[in-house]
N, C-alpha and C positions, 0 to 999 in steps of 0.2 A: 504493500500500500504506500509506504513511504517513497519507494522507488518510482511509483506511478505519479505521485504528487510532485516529486522532483522533476520528472520528465515533462510534466505539464508546465511547471514554472519555467523550465529551461526553454521549452518551445515558445512560450509566450514572450520570453525575453528576446529570443532570436527574431521573432516577428516584429517586435517593437524596434529593434535595432535596424533591421532591413528597411523598415518604413522610413527611416531617416538616412537615406543614402546621400551622395553628393547631389546638389541641386543645380538645375539649369532653368533660367527664366528667359522666355522669348517675348520681346515687346515689338508690337507692330506700330508703324508710323502711319497715322490716318489723316493728318492735317491736310486740308484742301490746297494749301499753298506750299506744301512740302512734298518732295519726292518720296514715294513709298519705300520703306526699308524695314528690315528686321534687325533688331539689336539683341544680342545674346549675352546673358550674364551667367557664366559658368563658375560655380563656387565649390571649392574643395577645402574644407577646414578653414585656414586663415588666408587662403589664396583666392583671388577673383580674376577671371579672364573675361575681358569685355571686347566684343567685336561687333561689326556692323556689316550687313550684307552688301552695302554700297562702298565700302572702303576696304583696302587690302591690309590696313594696319591692325595689328594685334596689340591689345593693351592689357598689362598685367598689374594687379595691385596686391601688395603684400601687407596685410594689416598689422602683422607683428613688427615689421621693419618700417611701417608707415612710409612706403615707397611706391611710386607709380612709374611704370616703364612702358613706353610705347615703341613698337617695332614695325618698320616697313619691310616686309619680306622681299620686296622687289629691289629696293635700293640697298638693303642690308643696314640701314641706318637705325640707330637705337637712341631714343631720348629718355632721360631719367629725371625724375622729380622727387625730391625728399626735402626735409626741413632745412638742411644745410644749403642745398642748391637754391631753394626758395628764398632763403635769407639773402643770398648774394644778389638774386634778381630784384628783390624788394629794395635793397640799398641803391641799386642803379636807378630804378624807377623813381624812388623818392628824391634822389639827387637831381634827376631831370625835371621832376615836378617843381622843386624849389628854384631851379634856374629859370623855369618858365614863369613862376610867380614873381621873381625879381624883375623880369622884363615887363610884366604887366603892371607892376607897381610903379615902375619908372614911367611908363606911358601914361598911367593914370595921373601921376603928379603933374605931367605936362598938359593934360587935357581937363583936369578937374575944374580949373577956373572957367572953362567954356561950358561946363555942364550946369543944368538946372539942379535944384535940390533933389528932385525926384530921380533924375538920372544918376546923381551921385549915390543915392541910396541903393539903386539897382546895381550899380557898378560895385559898390562895397559888398552887397549880398552875393554877387557872382564870385567876387574875389574870396569871400569867406568859404564858399562851397569848394573852391579849389584848394584853399589853404587847410581847411578842416572838413574834409569830406565825411569823416566818421561822425561828425556832429551835425552837419548841415545837408548831407546827401539825401536824395529822394528815398533811399532805403530806410531812413528813420521813420517814414510814414507807413511802412508795411505792417500789416496786421493779419495774422493767421487765426481764423476762427473755425471751430467745429460747427457743422450744421446738423440738422435732424435727419438729413438724407443718408440713406444707406443704399449700397448697390451690391450686386452679385456678378462677379467677373470670373469666368471659367470655373463656376461653381464655388467660388471663394467669396465670402462676404467681406465687405470693406465699408469704412466710414468716410464720408466726404468732408474735406476741410477746404475752406475757401480763403484765398489770399487777396487782400485788398490793399491798394495804395490810396490812402486817404479814404474816399468813399467809392473808388472805382474797383470793380471786381476784375482782377487780372489773371488769376489762375485758380484751378480746382485740382485737388489731389484726392484720390481714393486710397485709403491706407488700410491694409489687412494685417492682422496679427500673425506672428511667426507660427503659432500653433495651427492656424488655419491653412498656412502654406506648407505645413509639415516640415519645417526647417529646424535643424538642431541648433543648439545655442552657439556653436562655433560658426556655422554658416550665417546665422542671423547677425552675430556680432561683426563678422567680416563685412557684410553688406552695409550695416549701420556705420561701421568705421569708414567705409568708402564714401558714404553720404557726407560724413563730417569732414573727411579729407578734401573732398571736392568743394564743399562750402568754404572751408578755411582757406584753401588755395586761391579760389577765384575772388572771394571778397577781399582778401588782403592785397592781391595784385591790383584789383580795381581801385582800392583806397590809396595805395601807394602811387597810382597813376593820377590821382586827383578826381576819380570818378566815383560817385556814390549813388548812381541810378540803377543799380542791379536789382534783380527780382529773385534773389536766392533765399532759401529757407533753411534754417538750422533747427531740425526736429529735436535735437538734444536740448537746445535752449528752451523750446516750448514744452519739453517733457512729454512728447508725443511718441509712444512706442509704435512699432510696426514697420511694414515695408510698403513703399508706394507701388501700387499695381496699375494706376492710371493717373495721367497728368494731362490737363487741358489748359492751353493758354488762350487768352482773349485779347483782342484789341478793338476798342470801340464796340464792344458787344458781339463781335464776330470771332469764331474759332480760328486761330492761326496755326495751332499745333496741337496734335492729339497723339499721345503715346498710351498704349494699353497692353496689358498682359494678354498674349495670344496663346501661350502654351507654358505649362510647368511640368518639368520632368524630375524624377528622383532616381537616377541611375548612376552607377559608379563612373567616374571620369578618369581617363588615362593620365597618369602623372606627367607624361611627356607634354601634355597640353600646357603645363605650367612651368616648363623648363625653358631657359633662354638659350638661343644659339650663340655660342661663344665666338663665332666668326663675324658677328655684326660689328658695325662701326659705331662706337659710342659717342654720343653728343650729350654732354652733361647738362645743357640748358634745355628746358622744355620747349618744344615747338608749339604746343597747344596749351593755352591757358586753361582750357576746360577738359578735365579728365573724363567727365561724363556728359552725356546728352540728356540723361534723365535726371532733372534737378528742378 
């Protein structure tokens, strides 16, 4: 009897473990003004492989190393982005921004006497946005709010969150819980780490460049758990971009998919500011 009970427990345990194999999420591009494509997120433990049906590039993210690598298999070029490389780039961008600010301030001093009081206020406001984008940028008007709307995508329930800039609705996200996606904690953490890496990289590059009009969302800051399985972007009430989960697979992935070709030519500076298209 004890042996039978042990066998049942063991069988149940094995079934549970196999239910949480490696995960692959396929996203379809449905935007009316966007060329249709399929994006693939292949996740194995702390590694994520991101590819697009319309691009030859292969992108690898290592959540433990906090490093993003993009490879062009045709040219054999490899671009790498991590905190050290990002800091170097931010310093260069910040230096260029301050040089630009000094030129504008010199021009303003020469033109200020010719301006009306209203024009002077506008000029000072624009200058402040360039000098302090973190405080005066349009991103400070962003607000992410949950709605009462829920959806089911590929038999997966998700909750809709809406992103507003001031009172204008600019994006909608449908977020599903990891348990609904049958992702284990390592895969879930890897994808969430990728979200944070992408947000941190893009927002810091934009701010160092003096731009604060981005529409990026930090789910960690809002304490919103889960995975984005649909994103819709709007402009003046019309849909401009639509990404939606089209397929979810839980099958073992070959380790070779996550290994780098040592014969590639390494370029330490990132060619693309955006590691992800789903953001």
